[in-house]
C-alpha positions in Angstrom: -4.2 -15.0 -20.0 -2.8 -12.6 -17.3 -5.2 -10.4 -15.4 -2.4 -7.9 -15.2 -1.4 -6.7 -18.7 2.3 -5.9 -18.8 3.4 -2.3 -19.3 6.3 -1.4 -21.6 8.9 -3.1 -19.4 11.1 -6.1 -19.9 9.6 -9.2 -18.3 12.3 -9.2 -15.6 11.7 -5.6 -14.7 7.9 -5.9 -14.8 7.9 -8.9 -12.4 10.4 -7.3 -10.1 8.5 -4.0 -9.9 5.1 -5.8 -9.4 6.3 -8.1 -6.6 8.1 -5.2 -5.0 5.0 -3.1 -5.1 2.9 -5.8 -3.6 5.3 -6.3 -0.7 5.7 -2.6 0.1 1.9 -2.1 -0.2 1.3 -5.0 2.2 -0.5 -7.1 -0.3 2.1 -9.8 0.2 2.5 -9.9 4.0 5.5 -10.7 6.1 6.3 -14.4 6.4 4.1 -15.3 3.4 5.3 -18.1 1.3 5.7 -17.2 -2.4 4.9 -19.9 -5.0 7.1 -19.1 -8.0 4.9 -21.2 -10.3 1.6 -19.6 -9.1 2.9 -16.1 -9.3 4.4 -16.7 -12.8 1.0 -17.9 -14.1 -0.8 -14.9 -12.4 1.6 -12.4 -14.0 1.7 -14.1 -17.4 5.4 -14.8 -17.4 7.7 -17.9 -17.3 9.5 -18.9 -14.1 12.8 -17.5 -15.3 12.0 -13.8 -14.8 10.2 -14.8 -11.6 13.4 -16.3 -10.2 15.5 -13.3 -11.2 13.0 -10.9 -9.6 13.0 -12.9 -6.3 16.9 -12.9 -6.3 16.8 -9.1 -6.6 14.3 -8.8 -3.8 16.3 -11.2 -1.7 19.4 -9.0 -2.2 17.3 -6.0 -1.0 16.1 -7.8 2.0 12.4 -7.8 1.0 12.3 -11.6 0.3 14.2 -14.5 1.9 15.2 -17.5 -0.2 16.3 -20.5 1.8 18.6 -23.4 0.9 15.8 -25.2 -0.8 15.1 -22.2 -3.0 11.8 -21.6 -1.3 10.9 -17.9 -1.1 8.9 -16.0 1.5 8.3 -12.3 2.3 10.9 -11.3 4.9 9.5 -10.9 8.4 9.7 -7.6 10.2 11.5 -7.5 13.5 12.4 -5.0 16.2 16.2 -5.3 15.7 16.0 -4.4 12.0 13.5 -1.5 12.8 15.9 -0.1 15.4 18.9 -0.4 13.2 17.0 1.2 10.3 15.9 4.2 12.2 19.2 4.7 13.9 20.8 5.0 10.5 18.0 7.2 9.1 18.3 9.5 12.2 21.8 10.4 10.9 21.4 10.3 7.2 18.1 12.1 6.6 19.2 15.2 8.6 22.5 15.2 6.7 20.5 15.1 3.4 18.3 18.0 4.5 21.4 20.0 5.6 23.1 19.4 2.2 19.9 20.2 0.4 19.6 23.6 2.1 23.2 24.4 1.0 23.0 23.1 -2.5 19.4 23.4 -3.7 18.8 24.9 -7.1 15.8 26.8 -8.3 14.5 23.6 -9.9 14.9 21.8 -6.5 13.0 24.5 -4.8 10.1 24.1 -7.2 10.1 20.3 -6.8 10.1 20.5 -3.0 7.2 23.0 -3.0 5.2 20.9 -5.4 5.9 17.7 -3.4 4.8 19.4 -0.2 1.6 20.6 -1.8 0.7 17.0 -2.9 1.2 15.4 0.5 -1.7 13.7 2.2 -1.9 12.3 5.8 -1.1 8.6 6.1 -4.3 7.0 7.3 -5.6 3.5 7.8 -6.0 1.8 5.4 -3.2 3.5 3.5 -3.2 3.0 -0.3 0.1 2.5 -2.1 -0.3 5.8 -4.0 -0.4 7.8 -0.7 2.9 6.1 0.3 4.4 7.0 -3.0 3.5 10.7 -2.6 4.9 10.7 0.9 8.1 9.1 -0.5 8.2 11.7 -3.3 8.4 14.5 -0.8 11.4 13.0 0.9 13.0 12.1 -2.4 12.8 15.8 -3.4 14.9 16.6 -0.3 17.4 13.8 -1.1 17.7 14.9 -4.7 18.4 18.5 -3.6 21.4 17.3 -1.6 23.2 16.5 -4.9 25.0 13.6 -3.3 24.3 10.5 -5.4 25.7 8.0 -2.9 23.6 9.4 -0.1 20.5 9.4 -2.3 21.1 5.7 -3.2 21.5 4.7 0.5 18.4 6.5 1.6 16.3 5.1 -1.3 17.2 1.6 -0.2 16.4 2.3 3.4 13.0 3.8 2.4 11.9 0.5 0.9 12.3 -1.1 4.3 10.9 1.8 6.2 7.6 1.8 4.3 6.8 -1.7 5.5 7.3 -0.6 9.1 5.1 2.5 8.5 2.3 0.2 7.3 2.6 -2.0 10.3 2.6 1.0 12.6 -0.6 2.3 11.1 -2.3 -1.1 11.4 -1.3 -1.4 15.1 -2.0 2.3 16.1 -3.4 4.7 13.5 -2.3 8.3 13.7 -4.7 10.6 15.5 -5.8 13.9 13.9 -3.3 15.6 16.2 -0.5 13.3 15.0 -1.4 14.0 11.4 -1.4 17.8 12.0 2.0 17.5 13.7 3.5 15.6 10.8 2.0 18.2 8.4 3.9 20.9 10.3 7.1 18.9 10.3 7.0 18.4 6.6 6.3 22.2 6.1 9.2 23.1 8.4 11.6 20.8 6.5 10.6 22.2 3.1 10.6 25.9 4.3 14.1 25.5 5.8 15.6 23.8 2.7 14.0 26.3 0.3 15.2 29.2 2.5 18.8 27.8 2.6 18.7 27.5 6.4 20.9 24.4 6.8 20.8 24.3 10.6 17.0 24.5 10.8 16.6 21.9 8.0 18.8 19.5 9.8 17.0 20.0 13.1 13.6 19.7 11.5 14.4 16.5 9.7 15.9 14.9 12.8 12.7 15.8 14.8 10.6 14.3 12.0 12.5 11.0 11.9 12.5 10.6 15.7 8.7 10.9 15.6 8.1 8.8 12.5 5.6 6.1 12.2 8.0 3.2 11.6 10.0 4.1 14.7 6.9 3.8 16.9 6.4 0.1 15.9 9.6 -1.1 17.5 7.9 -1.5 20.9 5.1 -3.5 19.3 7.5 -5.8 17.6 9.4 -6.4 20.9 6.1 -7.3 22.8 
């Protein structure tokens, strides 16, 4: 019997979501070999949904499947980190600028609520705190009302969370860093809610440049 009772999801969706959660939460670490049979038993499913979930995660770059169909959690590397944050440095500010121009009353309320729920990322960081952090940024992306941009940024966020966790493990944020990030989030939210596109874009660019995941590039290069 599985120790993890399945929620009201299809088997394929459940296995995918659970493996994805474990990877993003750092429970399955980079480079770790994944036994399809063992995981299938643990999650109470057959190997068919397990294979399908691993294929989806492989397509997203979270898992690597080699020619022998062996799977392992994709390793983090400096080149991917640099590429990731070069892209985010352009797309996140664009989303903030569009959000300031296009936000609705409902968007304003969602952004304000997400800001109020934010907590500092500390070590160790539980997955729920990461989700709350992500929810704030998603509220900005949603307010851009550009579905393609939202989809691109959501995909990048999955990768970015893994680098955030690694950064926290190697060099936890100081209280000063946490206060700086709090002010950055507030500045982004206030500019978008006020409809100040230039300030929203500038505040988001500053935030991405100082983000946790970006700081880990040097550590990965060492």
